[in-house]
N, C-alpha and C positions, 0 to 999 in steps of 0.2 A: 542367387544370393538373397538372404533374408534381409529385410529392412531393419535398421538398427534404431530407428526413432522411438518406438515404444519402450524398448529396454533403456535407452539413454534417458528418455523423459522420466521413466519411473525412478531411475537412479537419481536424477536431478531433483525430482519432486520430494523424495524421501528425506533429503537434506534440508528442505525448506521449513519455515516456521508454521505455515498454514496448517498442514496436517497434524502438527503437534499441539495445536491450540495456542501458539504464541503469537499469532498474527491474524489479521482479518482485513478484508476489503469492505468498507462501510459507506453507506449513504443514509441520510435521515430525512424522512418525508417532511416537507415544508421548510427545509434548511438547504441553502445552496451548498454545493461541495466546496466552493471557495470559502464560505463562512465556516463550514465544519472544519476544514483544514486549519484555518486561522484560530478557531476556538481551541482545537486540540493542541496546537503549537503553544498557545499561551497558558493552558490550564492542566494539561496532563503530563505525566511522566511516561516516556516512551523510548524505545530503542531507535526505531526508524518511523518517520512519518513522511509519507510520500503522496503528493497530489499527482495522481497518475492520469495521463492523457487529457489534460484540460485543453479546451479550445478558448482562445481569448474572446471575451465578450459573451461567452455562454457559461454562466456560473454553475450550471448543473451537469456540464459535460464531464466525462471520465468518472473517477471515484477517488476515495481516500483510502490509502493503505496505512495501517498502523501495526507496529509490532512491539512486544515487550519482552525483555530478558529477565528482569528482576533487578537485583542489586547493581548490575553492571550496564545499565542502559546508557547508550551513547548520545541520545538526544539529537540524532541526525534528522534534519527536516529539509526536504527539497522537492522540486517539481521534476517530473519525468515525462517525456513524450509530448511536450507542449506544442500545440498547433496554432498557427496564426490565422 
């Protein structure tokens, strides 16, 4: 039996915003990811803003994901995968 993961992953990934240029995972040198997330939340228009895999007390852990749809941005902001 052939493994289905590569085909399934390819199908999943083609529906995502990253390869279409509508999303990115970002970090900025000299700025903590916590501060970057907070700044983006207050100052930018976005569809989703996700503080991914932060570790409490480690402000540079994880990364910030941001996506943009255009006129129909939902402004959803949340943390995902937070570790204590």
